N, C-alpha and C positions, 0 to 999 in steps of 0.2 A: 624460616625454612621455607615460606612461600617464595620469597625473594631468591633464595638458592635454586629452588625448583624451576622457577621463571627463567633463571640464568642457564640453566642446563638443558632447558628446552630450545634455547637459542644459539646454543655453542655449536661450533663445527664438529661433526662426529670424530674428527682426527684428534681434535684438542679435548674431547670429553674427558679422557682417562687422567689428563693434568689437572683440567678443571676440577674434577672429583676429589682428586688428591688435596688440592688446595683449600676445597671447602670442607673435607674432613678435619683438616688443621685447623680452620677457623671456627668450625663449629662441631666440636667433639661430642657435645650432648646430643646431637642429631645423627650421628653417625650411623645407627642402626635403620634409621629411616630413610637416610640418602643410599645406603647400600641396598636397600629392599626396594625404593622406587626408582632409581636411576638406573636406565639401561646402557650398557656399554657395548661399542662395536665387538663382534663375537671373535673369539680367538680359535685356533685350530691345534691340535695335538695328535701325534700319529701313535697308533696302538701297535707296539712292536711285536706282540704276540700274534696278531693276526694280520698285520700289514695293511690296516684301514685307518683313516683318519676321522677323528671326532672332534665335535665342538665343546669347548670350555664355556660354563657359565658358572653362576652361585648355586645351580640346583643339582650339580654333580660334583660339587667341590667339598672336601672335608680337609681342614688346615691348608696345607700347600699341595694337597693331591687332588686328582680329578679322575673320575671312575669312567669307564670306557664302557659305552652301551654294547660294544661287539664282544668283548672277553669278560664283562663285569668285573675287571679288576682295577685296582687305583693305580694311577702313575704320578710319581713314584709311589713304591708299595708303601701301604699304611696299615699299622695294625689297629684292630678293634674298630675298623671303619664300618659306617652304617650301610646296609644292603637291603634292597626292597625283598618282601617275602617271595618265597618260590613261585606263588601263583602270579603274583603281579610281575614278577621277571619274566615269567614266559610270555605274559602280555606284553611286557617292554620290548622283548627280543621280536615278537610278531609285528609290533608296531614300526620298529626300525626298518624292517625288511619291506614293508608296505609303503612306508613313507620316502624310502629311497626311490622306489618306483615313481609316486607322486612328483617329487623334486625332479627328477630326470625328465618327465614328460612337460612339466611346466615351466622349468628353469633351462633345461638343456644343459644339464651338470650341476656343479655346485658341491656342497657336502651338507648332509642332515644328520641329525642326532635326535632321538627322543628318550627321555628319562622319565621315570615314574616313582613315586613314593607315597606311603600311607599317611593320611592326615588325622587329625585328633577326633574327627566327626564320623568315624566309621566308614568312610569314604576313600579316595586317593586322588591325587594331583598328578598331571601328566604334563611334561614341557616338550613342545615340538619345535626345533630350531633349524633354519636354513640359513646357509651364508653361500653367497654367491660372489666370486670374483670377475667382474665384467670386463677387465682391462685387457689390452692387447696381449700383454704377456701372461696374463692368467688364463680364466676360462670363458672369456668372451670371444664366441665362436665367430661372431660378426666383425668384431675388430674396430669399431667405431669410436671407442673410448681410449682415451690415454689412460685414465684411472677410473674405476668404477666398482662400487660394492653395494650388495643388498643384503642386509641382516634382518632376518625375520624371527620372532618370539612368540611363541602361542603358549599360554599356560592355561590349561583347563582343569576347573576344581570339578569333581565328579561327587555328588553326594550319594548316600545310602540308598539302595533300591527301595523303592516303596510300592507294591501293588503292581509290579512290573513295569515301572516307570522311574527315571533318574533325572535328577537335576543338575545341568551342567552350566557352568560360567567359564566363558572364554573371554581371556584379556589378551590382546595382540598389539605388538609393537613392530614397526617396520622402520629402519633405519637406511637411509638412501643417501650415497654420495657418488657424483661422477664429475670427471673433468675430460673436456676435449681439447684437442691442440692440433688443428689441422688449418689448411689453407683456406678453407671456405668458410668456416666458424671462427677461427682464431682461438685464443684461450678463453674457455668458459667453465666456471666451476659452479656446481649446484648441489646442496645438500639439506637434509632435514630429517625430521622423524614424525610419525604418527602413531597414535594409540587409539583403541576403539574396544569396546566391550559388548559381550553377546550374551543373554541367558535364555536358555530353554529347557523346558520338560519334555523328554523323549522316551518313547519306549525302549526297553533294553532287548526286545525280540531278536533284533539284527545284532546285537552286541555292541560293546563301548566303543570299538575301534570304528565301526561304520557310523555311528553318531558323531564322533569327535571329527572324523574325516570329512564329513559332510559341512559340519560347523566351520571347519578352517578353510575348506574349499570356498564356502559363501563368504567367510570375513576377509579371504585375501583378494577376491574379485572386487569386494567393496573398497578395500585399501588402495588397489591399483587404480581404480576408478578416481578416488579421491586425489592421489598424487598426480594423476594425470591431468586433472581439472585444476586442481590448486597449485602444484609447484610448477608444471610445465605449462599449463593453460595461462595462468596469470604472469609467469615470466615472459612467455611469449608475447603476449599482449602488451607489457610494459616496454620490452625491447622494440616491437614494433611500433609503438607510440614514440619512442626516443629517437629511433633510427629506422625510419619506414624504408622498406626495400625499395631498389631502384626503380622497379617498374611502377611501384604506387607514385613515387614522385613524378614519374615521367606523365602520369595521366593527370596529375593535378592541374587546375587552369591557371593560367599566369595572372598574378595579382595586378 
C-alpha cells in the first residue's frame, strides 16, 4: 500500500486514472483505501435542470449517479439516494453561492461546487471543490498556456459545538498541470500535487461558513506559495543551471 501511494504521488495527473485502475486490479484488498486516499483530476457535468455545471467527486456520488449542488438532484436520476438534512442543505446552498464569488475573484473564472453531509460524530463534513481550465481554448484569460489545469479539493470535518466553539479539521489537496508551447519557451510540461492539513478550534459566533472560508483562504495562500517555491522555483533553478540564459553566459569570464 505504501509503494502504491508513492507511485500515485509521482504519476502525471493525466495518467492517474489509468494508474489507479491498474493498482485496483493488482491490489483488490486495498481498493477501499486507494479510492479514499487517491485524488483524481476533477470531472464536470452539466445540471440540465438549471443549466449550471457542477464538479464530480466521491463525495456527491452514489452508484453511478452524482448529486448536483444546484438542484439537489442526482444525474442520472437515482431512487432511494442519500440527501443532506434540510438544515444542512440550506447551509450547502448558501456555501455554493458564496464560494462561487470567492472562486471568481481569486481564479478569474472556473467551476466550483460545495457538498455537505452528516457524519457519525454529531457534526458534519463539507467538501469545497474548484476546477480551473487555464488553457488557451478553456478559461485561461491570459492565453499563455497550451494546456493547464488547477484542481483544488478542500475537505473540512466540523465537530459538534461545545460551549460556543467547534473543532475544524481541513485537509486540502491541489493538483496542478501545465504545458507551454511557444517560440520563446518551446514545449515545457510541469505537473504535480500537494496536500496539507490544518486543525483549528474556532468560535461559531460568526457562523460555520465564515470559519471555513477563512481556513480555506489561508490554506490556499500557503499552497500557492509552496507550489511557487517548490515546483516553479526549483524547476527554474535547475533549468538555469543546466542551460544558463544567454546574458549570463556573455558575462562569464573567459577561461
